[in-house]
MARRODO-551621 format. One line per 4 residues: number of its first residue (from 1); their letters; for each residue x, y, z of C-alpha. Coordinates in Angstrom, 3 decimals. Layout:
BEGIN
NUM	A	X Y Z; ... $
END
This chain:
BEGIN
1	MPRI	138.130 102.434 58.094; 136.042 101.255 61.106; 136.690 102.751 64.504; 138.220 100.450 67.151 $
5	KISH	137.701 100.940 70.888; 140.864 101.496 72.911; 139.759 98.799 75.375; 139.933 96.255 72.535 $
9	LLKS	143.281 97.511 71.264; 144.963 97.209 74.637; 143.938 93.540 74.806; 145.615 92.782 71.472 $
13	SEPR	147.945 89.795 71.431; 149.975 90.997 68.444; 150.771 94.232 66.580; 148.144 95.608 64.230 $
17	ASIH	148.433 97.804 61.154; 145.996 100.386 59.776; 143.816 100.997 62.806; 141.508 103.922 63.468 $
21	VKGW	140.695 105.309 66.927; 138.773 108.327 68.201; 138.922 109.954 71.615; 140.055 112.819 73.786 $
25	VRTK	143.450 114.100 74.854; 144.187 113.403 78.517; 147.734 114.785 78.454; 150.342 115.756 75.862 $
29	RDAK	154.095 116.050 76.092; 156.237 117.532 73.322; 159.838 116.556 72.510; 162.052 118.112 69.863 $
33	DFSF	160.847 116.128 66.843; 157.732 114.335 68.092; 154.888 114.448 70.629; 153.456 111.945 73.110 $
37	IEMN	149.655 112.036 73.442; 147.767 110.145 76.129; 144.392 109.432 74.514; 141.223 107.923 75.972 $
41	DGSC	137.838 107.124 74.429; 136.012 106.218 77.649; 135.954 102.482 76.961; 138.490 101.649 79.680 $
45	LTNL	140.594 103.185 82.424; 143.966 102.902 80.670; 145.010 105.553 78.147; 146.483 104.741 74.755 $
49	QVIV	149.839 106.405 74.085; 150.030 107.954 70.622; 153.374 108.896 69.067; 153.147 111.740 66.530 $
53	VQSL	156.261 112.556 64.521; 157.273 115.895 63.031; 156.935 114.684 59.435; 153.114 114.697 59.596 $
57	NNYM	151.660 117.509 57.460; 149.656 119.049 60.304; 152.239 118.511 63.021; 152.196 122.199 64.065 $
61	DIRK	148.446 121.924 64.706; 149.095 118.873 66.856; 151.654 120.799 68.913; 148.808 123.172 69.841 $
65	LTTG	146.599 120.390 71.234; 145.288 120.908 74.762; 143.786 118.640 77.399; 140.200 117.781 76.480 $
69	SALE	140.658 118.172 72.729; 139.029 115.554 70.489; 141.031 113.546 67.918; 140.815 110.916 65.224 $
73	VTGA	144.027 108.941 64.724; 145.035 106.320 62.167; 148.224 104.343 62.470; 149.891 101.119 63.584 $
77	LVPS	149.744 99.442 66.975; 153.279 98.451 67.955; 155.066 97.282 71.131; 155.831 100.283 73.322 $
81	QGKG	159.403 101.395 73.780; 158.563 103.066 77.086; 157.567 101.780 80.497; 154.035 101.485 81.825 $
85	QRWE	152.257 100.257 78.715; 152.465 97.249 76.432; 151.326 98.940 73.231; 151.519 102.358 71.636 $
89	LQAE	150.045 103.815 68.469; 152.403 105.223 65.867; 150.293 107.857 64.180; 150.167 107.994 60.408 $
93	GVTV	147.364 110.554 60.327; 145.780 112.810 62.961; 142.581 114.813 62.555; 141.810 117.436 65.181 $
97	VHLA	138.047 117.141 65.640; 137.915 119.923 68.212; 140.534 122.023 69.967; 139.580 122.665 73.592 $
101	PDSY	140.531 126.036 75.123; 143.095 126.316 77.910; 140.225 126.985 80.316; 139.229 123.275 80.283 $
105	PLQK	138.503 122.660 84.003; 139.821 119.084 84.230; 143.543 119.603 84.383; 146.003 116.893 85.432 $
109	KRHT	145.503 117.092 89.185; 143.174 115.679 91.822; 139.855 117.452 92.185; 137.491 117.166 95.136 $
113	DEYL	134.201 115.318 94.765; 132.369 118.502 95.730; 133.995 120.430 92.890; 133.335 117.655 90.393 $
117	RSIA	129.643 117.622 91.327; 129.546 121.254 90.225; 130.704 120.179 86.742; 128.747 116.928 86.512 $
121	HLRP	128.597 117.297 82.726; 132.388 116.820 82.584; 133.200 114.590 85.545; 132.645 111.277 83.622 $
125	RTNK	135.914 112.151 81.844; 137.895 111.716 85.058; 139.381 108.339 85.963; 137.216 107.911 89.048 $
129	YGAA	133.863 108.734 87.511; 134.595 107.056 84.199; 135.290 103.882 86.174; 132.180 104.323 88.338 $
133	FRIR	129.872 104.724 85.358; 131.428 101.832 83.439; 130.797 99.651 86.480; 127.246 101.002 86.603 $
137	SELS	126.746 99.871 82.996; 128.186 96.409 83.602; 126.190 95.963 86.794; 122.970 96.871 84.962 $
141	YAVH	123.690 94.103 82.478; 124.389 91.675 85.324; 121.007 92.415 86.928; 119.188 91.295 83.798 $
145	QFFR	121.469 88.291 83.422; 120.802 87.169 87.022; 117.037 87.150 86.550; 117.148 85.661 83.066 $
149	ERDF	119.112 82.697 84.403; 116.280 82.148 86.906; 113.413 82.487 84.402; 112.100 85.809 85.737 $
153	RYVH	110.235 88.006 83.267; 111.300 91.649 82.897; 108.256 93.911 83.228; 107.729 97.667 83.023 $
157	TPIL	105.688 99.356 85.723; 104.312 102.929 85.572; 106.363 105.988 86.471; 103.174 108.025 86.872 $
161	TGSD	100.863 106.660 89.544; 97.847 107.453 91.655; 98.932 105.000 94.375; 101.313 105.464 97.297 $
165	CEGA	103.087 102.152 97.785; 104.907 103.096 100.979; 102.107 105.071 102.619; 104.565 107.776 103.658 $
169	GEMF	103.093 110.541 101.521; 106.524 111.811 100.423; 105.741 111.867 96.722; 106.280 114.284 93.853 $
173	RVTT	103.013 115.696 92.547; 102.625 115.802 88.754; 100.136 118.329 87.398; 99.247 120.349 84.313 $
177	LASG	97.277 122.887 86.340; 98.524 126.436 86.612; 99.793 127.393 90.035; 96.930 128.142 92.379 $
181	QADI	94.258 126.147 90.585; 92.416 123.851 92.937; 89.961 121.920 90.752; 91.648 118.512 90.525 $
185	EQDF	89.067 117.285 88.044; 90.487 119.761 85.526; 93.930 118.200 85.804; 95.274 115.901 83.085 $
189	FGCE	94.208 112.645 84.720; 91.202 114.085 86.539; 92.731 113.066 89.861; 95.953 113.490 91.802 $
193	ANLT	98.975 111.975 90.080; 102.487 111.428 91.404; 105.861 110.052 90.442; 106.189 106.500 91.665 $
197	VSGQ	108.112 105.553 94.799; 108.028 101.875 93.827; 106.775 99.582 91.097; 105.981 96.869 93.631 $
201	LEAE	102.185 96.970 93.642; 101.987 96.678 89.861; 104.747 94.036 89.855; 102.604 91.965 92.219 $
205	MLAL	99.776 92.010 89.689; 102.126 90.721 87.004; 103.642 88.081 89.305; 100.127 86.770 89.981 $
209	SLGD	99.793 86.298 86.235; 103.280 85.471 84.919; 104.806 83.773 87.962; 108.203 85.379 88.653 $
213	VYTF	108.880 88.919 87.429; 111.148 91.875 88.093; 111.208 95.555 87.295; 114.295 97.763 87.114 $
217	GPTF	113.728 101.478 86.710; 113.711 104.958 88.242; 111.771 105.815 91.396; 111.248 109.127 93.143 $
221	RAEN	110.888 110.283 96.750; 110.197 113.825 97.882; 111.984 113.258 101.168; 113.858 116.380 102.223 $
225	SNTR	116.855 114.379 103.385; 120.289 115.734 102.531; 122.334 112.693 103.547; 124.997 110.741 101.719 $
229	RHAA	122.562 107.821 101.251; 119.462 109.599 99.906; 118.517 111.034 96.529; 115.218 112.242 95.119 $
233	EFWM	115.611 110.150 91.959; 117.185 106.708 92.095; 116.909 103.295 90.478; 115.300 100.249 92.043 $
237	IEPE	115.490 96.549 91.227; 112.238 94.941 92.359; 111.644 91.213 91.853; 108.318 89.611 92.761 $
241	AAFC	107.950 85.832 92.969; 104.679 83.896 93.085; 104.287 80.895 95.413; 107.264 82.184 97.404 $
245	NLNG	107.349 82.741 101.186; 109.705 84.891 103.276; 112.419 82.219 103.377; 112.435 82.028 99.580 $
249	CMDL	112.598 85.817 99.410; 115.618 85.930 101.724; 117.377 83.200 99.723; 116.828 85.122 96.473 $
253	AEAM	118.112 88.360 97.999; 121.276 86.714 99.314; 121.923 84.974 96.000; 121.447 88.225 94.090 $
257	VQYL	123.837 90.306 96.200; 126.539 87.649 95.973; 126.012 87.152 92.231; 126.270 90.871 91.439 $
261	VRFV	129.314 91.464 93.643; 131.051 88.440 92.142; 130.204 89.656 88.625; 131.882 93.022 89.225 $
265	MQNC	134.964 91.387 90.722; 135.312 89.122 87.691; 134.377 91.537 84.908; 135.416 95.016 86.102 $
269	AEDL	138.789 94.236 87.668; 140.725 97.202 86.236; 138.122 99.784 87.241; 137.589 98.106 90.600 $
273	MLFA	141.284 98.307 91.455; 141.180 102.087 91.055; 138.661 102.254 93.903; 140.649 99.740 95.951 $
277	RFVD	143.761 101.926 95.605; 142.350 105.418 95.997; 138.893 105.247 97.611; 138.673 102.308 100.034 $
281	KNLI	141.772 100.288 100.942; 139.549 97.543 102.416; 137.260 97.287 99.395; 138.473 93.948 98.021 $
285	STLE	138.400 92.226 101.415; 134.887 93.600 102.016; 133.656 92.244 98.685; 135.384 88.894 99.204 $
289	NIVQ	133.701 88.631 102.603; 130.306 89.141 100.965; 130.719 86.522 98.242; 132.307 83.960 100.558 $
293	SEFE	130.042 84.358 103.612; 126.782 82.682 104.427; 124.576 85.595 105.467; 123.541 85.622 109.123 $
297	HITY	119.772 85.484 109.744; 118.390 87.082 112.909; 114.979 88.366 113.964; 114.372 92.027 114.642 $
301	AEAI	113.942 91.155 118.350; 117.354 89.461 118.349; 118.900 92.497 116.646; 117.480 94.811 119.316 $
305	DILA	118.804 92.506 122.036; 122.303 92.486 120.495; 122.341 96.270 120.292; 120.993 96.720 123.826 $
309	KSHQ	123.678 94.436 125.270; 126.523 95.908 123.224; 127.284 98.738 125.689; 127.836 100.955 122.648 $
313	KFEY	126.904 104.633 122.792; 124.563 105.235 119.878; 123.267 108.595 118.760; 119.804 107.077 118.421 $
317	AVSF	118.469 105.082 121.364; 117.766 101.401 120.864; 114.251 100.275 121.712; 111.786 97.689 120.476 $
321	GQDL	109.321 99.217 118.045; 111.798 101.701 116.558; 113.362 101.195 113.149; 117.070 100.423 112.982 $
325	QSEH	119.291 103.396 112.165; 122.431 103.370 110.027; 124.687 103.256 113.081; 122.797 100.212 114.383 $
329	EQFI	123.052 98.423 111.041; 126.769 99.148 110.810; 127.409 97.817 114.319; 125.548 94.581 113.578 $
333	TETH	127.368 93.945 110.278; 130.820 95.425 110.876; 131.421 94.881 114.593; 129.193 92.085 115.862 $
337	FKKP	128.921 89.590 112.985; 131.561 91.026 110.640; 129.568 89.896 107.603; 126.208 90.489 105.881 $
341	VIVY	123.107 90.017 108.013; 119.422 89.541 107.174; 117.057 90.900 109.827; 113.468 89.668 109.627 $
345	DYPK	110.094 89.719 111.440; 109.756 93.438 112.147; 106.995 95.030 114.278; 103.918 95.684 112.162 $
349	TIKP	103.749 99.258 113.458; 106.836 100.326 111.490; 106.136 98.514 108.214; 103.732 99.134 105.281 $
353	FYMR	100.268 97.644 104.931; 101.133 95.022 102.303; 103.501 92.964 104.465; 102.108 89.639 105.682 $
357	LNDD	100.954 89.622 109.295; 102.609 86.885 111.354; 100.713 84.554 113.661; 101.764 86.583 116.722 $
361	NETV	99.669 89.487 115.361; 102.522 91.821 116.348; 105.130 91.316 113.635; 105.141 91.034 109.858 $
365	AAMD	107.112 88.794 107.486; 109.510 91.560 106.492; 113.255 91.372 105.949; 116.176 93.746 105.401 $
369	VLVP	119.575 92.766 104.033; 122.383 94.646 105.783; 125.938 94.695 104.417; 129.197 96.064 105.840 $
373	GIGE	130.017 99.599 104.754; 126.483 100.442 103.623; 123.925 99.087 106.069; 120.519 98.337 104.537 $
377	IIGG	120.786 97.512 100.853; 117.577 95.494 100.409; 114.146 95.722 101.966; 111.453 93.153 101.254 $
381	SQRE	108.696 90.964 102.564; 106.211 88.232 101.993; 103.061 90.007 100.853; 99.736 89.724 102.611 $
385	ERMD	97.740 87.354 100.405; 94.632 87.173 102.654; 92.055 89.688 101.458; 90.358 90.277 104.810 $
389	VLAT	93.631 90.750 106.697; 94.952 93.075 103.984; 91.808 95.235 104.095; 92.028 95.522 107.870 $
393	RMEN	95.699 96.508 107.695; 94.907 99.214 105.154; 92.071 100.608 107.231; 94.265 100.644 110.353 $
397	QGLS	96.836 102.716 108.465; 94.224 105.158 107.212; 94.317 104.069 103.572; 91.223 104.056 101.390 $
401	TDAY	90.282 100.547 100.312; 88.276 102.117 97.478; 91.433 103.646 96.013; 93.164 100.250 96.106 $
405	WWYL	90.194 98.217 94.873; 92.287 96.613 92.137; 95.005 95.594 94.598; 92.445 94.007 96.926 $
409	ESRK	90.730 92.278 94.013; 93.948 90.455 93.169; 93.443 88.670 96.521; 89.918 87.731 95.507 $
413	YGSV	90.748 85.753 92.376; 93.426 83.080 92.756; 95.439 84.642 95.570; 98.673 82.823 96.441 $
417	PHSG	101.612 83.434 98.787; 104.121 85.694 97.073; 107.054 87.848 98.065; 109.554 90.337 96.772 $
421	FGLG	112.051 93.027 97.640; 113.580 96.285 96.505; 117.308 96.666 95.941; 118.549 100.227 95.662 $
425	FERL	120.839 100.192 92.645; 122.852 103.213 93.778; 123.488 101.647 97.184; 124.714 98.534 95.421 $
429	LMLV	127.121 100.703 93.436; 128.290 102.352 96.642; 128.996 98.891 98.019; 131.071 97.645 95.077 $
433	TGIR	133.068 100.868 94.586; 133.569 101.984 98.180; 132.129 105.400 97.264; 130.346 106.768 100.305 $
437	NIRD	128.041 109.374 98.748; 125.086 108.464 96.545; 125.652 111.661 94.545; 128.820 110.114 93.159 $
441	VIPF	127.412 106.872 91.740; 124.657 108.413 89.602; 125.674 110.686 86.697; 123.289 113.569 87.401 $
445	PRTP	122.059 113.375 91.017; 118.735 114.904 92.059; 118.804 116.005 95.686; 117.077 118.775 97.689 $
449	KNIE	117.765 122.180 96.041; 119.718 120.528 93.221; 118.324 119.739 89.790; 121.082 121.234 87.651 $
453	F	122.282 119.506 84.478 $
END
């Protein structure tokens, strides 16, 4: 008999006979002649109530069931006689796959996020994290759907790289050399290798061949930053579009954020309501604001002027030439405009070498998408397509043009205006769930001093 997911059963429009489900015991309550089992298989938030009567041959084994135990149940789906659920399963056969001990750490009570991070191998079984990771799955699907509808090609860029896309130097070294060896030529690649911080540079090469492309995969930063918004391993969505200027890049970014938020609201309603009830009471209004608003567009200079005239006391001083901090981004989106904002034309001194130099020779065609509750969720730019300008920018930032010969050569043969951005997938998940710590939207977070599980 084929297994049926509980999520499908609970959507049934009529009773069903001879069904087979598998899952785990969430709770169990015993009466005199029967037992109620709340069972879940991870496919949805709602449990399936199973009624087990005394006449079953192994009923005494079922009375011993504990929270966390694994079951297989066959029976009939019938209208529930109790309140709170439409259907219940009248068991005709129960197989105990595994009996969990009484020491199972996820008892029926609220646990702190800090405690649940210490048992990350079990926390997906809780309501909150089961919902978060189901939304993560659905949102991943929506990313691919968004780009497919716009004729972007999905490409795979290297995880191991010899290039530093951001120029910050905060990269994880990958080596086969024993500790203390210094001869780099004896290493696996014969040169220094690192985990990638971005697939952008390689995506540009593919965009200049295939037109519009995107990559969606893990990236790594060795930044010793123990904040709620940073992790050492995280996932990035990075589209790159040929023949596309900064305005086209901003339009694509706005369309993508609205599309993905709308998708979650339409397709993950049950899981989303859990976060609206228990995590962020303003979540639904925040998400509605994003999908219904036309994003505000302001220059970096205008953003600095707004902050300077706000009379707000910020922890970090506001001055032209300094990057915006989280508190600045939150003020602009949550207090001043009360909706998403795209800030563009940043000073060249605070942006990477590949961003297109504007005619003023002081700013670059860069943009950041800021959203309420999160701050920056997207960073992007029009890329510098002029070979001579690009080489000068690299030299001014102390980068070796020899090491990036292939990147420069792409500007030699058929160079065209092109642009792209990076969307941090975990920050997107923080936005749609109201969760405020990046450690709680990725199953096994990698942060400074933490690589357990």
